[in-house]
C-alpha positions in Angstrom: -25.5 4.6 -3.5 -25.7 0.9 -3.8 -24.3 0.4 -0.3 -25.8 3.1 2.0 -24.3 3.4 5.4 -20.9 2.2 4.3 -18.1 4.7 4.1 -14.9 4.3 2.2 -11.6 6.1 2.6 -9.1 6.0 -0.3 -5.4 6.8 0.1 -3.2 7.2 -2.9 0.1 5.8 -2.1 2.6 3.4 -3.7 2.0 -0.3 -4.0 4.9 -1.0 -1.7 3.4 1.3 1.0 0.0 -0.4 0.5 1.6 -3.8 1.1 3.3 -2.6 4.3 0.2 -0.8 5.7 -2.1 -3.7 4.9 0.4 -6.1 6.5 0.4 -4.1 9.7 -3.4 -3.7 9.7 -3.4 0.0 9.1 -5.3 -0.6 5.9 -8.0 -3.2 5.5 -7.1 -3.8 1.9 -5.3 -2.2 -1.0 -4.6 -2.4 -4.7 -1.2 -3.6 -6.0 0.4 -4.3 -9.3 1.1 -7.9 -10.3 3.2 -10.0 -10.0 2.5 -10.0 -6.3 3.5 -13.0 -4.2 3.2 -12.8 -0.5 1.6 -15.7 1.3 0.2 -13.4 4.1 -2.4 -12.0 1.7 -5.3 -13.1 -0.4 -5.5 -11.4 -3.7 -8.2 -10.7 -6.2 -7.3 -9.5 -9.7 -9.7 -6.7 -10.7 -8.2 -4.9 -13.7 -6.0 -6.0 -16.6 -4.4 -3.9 -19.3 -0.8 -3.6 -20.5 2.3 -1.6 -20.1 3.7 -0.1 -23.3 6.9 1.5 -24.6 6.4 5.2 -24.8 8.6 7.1 -27.3 8.6 10.6 -28.9 7.1 10.9 -32.4 10.7 11.7 -33.4 12.2 8.5 -32.1 13.2 5.7 -34.6 10.7 3.3 -32.8 7.8 5.7 -33.2 6.4 3.9 -36.3 6.7 0.4 -34.8 3.6 -1.5 -33.7 5.5 -3.8 -31.4 9.0 -4.3 -30.0 10.9 -6.8 -28.0 12.5 -5.8 -24.7 15.9 -6.7 -26.0 15.7 -3.9 -28.6 15.5 -1.2 -25.9 18.7 -2.3 -24.1 20.8 0.5 -25.4 18.2 3.2 -24.9 18.1 5.8 -22.1 15.1 4.8 -19.9 13.1 7.3 -18.0 11.6 5.6 -14.9 9.2 6.0 -12.0 11.1 5.9 -8.7 12.0 2.6 -7.0 9.3 3.5 -4.4 6.8 2.0 -6.9 6.3 -1.7 -7.5 6.1 -0.8 -11.2 9.8 0.1 -11.1 10.7 -3.4 -9.9 8.4 -5.0 -12.5 10.0 -3.1 -15.4 13.5 -3.9 -14.2 12.5 -7.6 -13.9 11.1 -7.6 -17.5 14.4 -6.1 -18.8 16.4 -8.8 -16.9 14.2 -11.5 -18.3 15.2 -10.2 -21.8 18.9 -10.5 -20.7 19.9 -7.0 -19.8 20.1 -4.4 -17.0 18.3 -1.2 -18.2 20.1 2.1 -18.7 18.1 4.2 -16.3 18.9 7.8 -17.2 16.3 9.5 -15.0 13.8 8.7 -12.2 10.9 10.7 -11.0 7.9 10.0 -8.8 5.8 12.2 -11.2 4.4 10.1 -14.1 3.6 13.4 -15.9 7.2 14.6 -15.8 8.3 11.3 -17.4 5.7 11.7 -20.1 6.8 15.2 -20.9 10.5 14.2 -21.1 9.6 11.4 -23.5 7.5 13.8 -25.6 10.6 16.0 -25.7 12.7 13.1 -27.0 14.9 13.0 -23.9 14.6 9.2 -23.5 12.0 6.4 -23.7 9.8 4.9 -20.9 7.7 1.9 -20.1 4.4 3.1 -18.6 0.9 1.7 -18.0 -1.2 2.2 -21.1 -4.3 3.5 -19.1 -2.1 6.2 -17.6 -0.7 7.3 -21.0 -4.1 7.4 -22.5 -5.0 10.2 -20.2 -2.4 12.5 -21.7 -2.2 14.2 -25.1 -0.9 11.2 -27.0 -0.5 13.1 -30.3 3.1 13.9 -29.1 4.1 10.4 -28.4 3.8 6.9 -29.8 2.9 3.8 -27.8 4.6 0.5 -28.8 3.4 -2.9 -27.7 6.1 -4.7 -25.7 6.8 -8.4 -26.3 9.5 -11.0 -25.5 8.5 -10.9 -22.7 4.9 -9.7 -22.9 4.0 -7.1 -20.3 0.4 -7.5 -19.1 -0.5 -5.0 -16.4 -2.8 -6.5 -13.7 -4.0 -4.8 -10.6 -5.2 -6.9 -7.7 -6.9 -6.1 -4.4 -5.0 -7.6 -1.4 -6.1 -8.2 2.2 -4.5 -10.3 5.0 -5.5 -13.9 5.1 -5.8 -13.8 8.9 -8.1 -10.7 8.8 -11.9 -11.1 9.2 -13.6 -9.9 6.1 -16.1 -7.3 7.4 -19.5 -6.6 5.6 -18.1 -3.3 4.2 -15.0 -5.1 2.9 -17.1 -7.8 1.3 -19.4 -5.2 -0.3 -16.3 -3.5 -1.8 -14.9 -6.8 -3.1 -18.3 -7.6 -4.6 -18.5 -4.1 -6.2 -15.0 -4.6 -7.7 -16.0 -8.0 -9.1 -19.1 -6.5 -10.7 -17.0 -3.7 -12.3 -14.5 -6.2 -13.5 -17.2 -8.3 -15.1 -18.7 -5.2 -16.8 -21.9 -5.3 -14.9 
């Protein structure tokens, strides 16, 4: 309503696909998970939250408020597929803590991973905003530390691409939302 005459088309695909399609010019811009380093793009952080450890209420970690990554090294980890940048970020965080994660299961369906954790079939690291959409009475969320795991989403667009009026309107709208206006 604020920008009449400007249309927007949203495609829900993985961050890796967004990066590729934005690089080729098939998309004007996209949203990716940080850390994102590619000197072909400008980026604008627009949302920050955290990723948390998700465990069943029956799991020994369920009563913990926080946990270090090193403490999960011997656990069966249920993960989103490697198609997602989030997969790479979780693996990198585990490596920063000095171990390679024991990935017991991968799925492209976040809901399936949530259900498996709730059924005590393993643990997972997932974005807190995603978990908050589910029935969280069946699971516990534990703050991750050492290393910390902030979750930042950024809008990317090619540096060599002319920023059109609709693109600038969208960027302005995202900045307004980020600032809470």
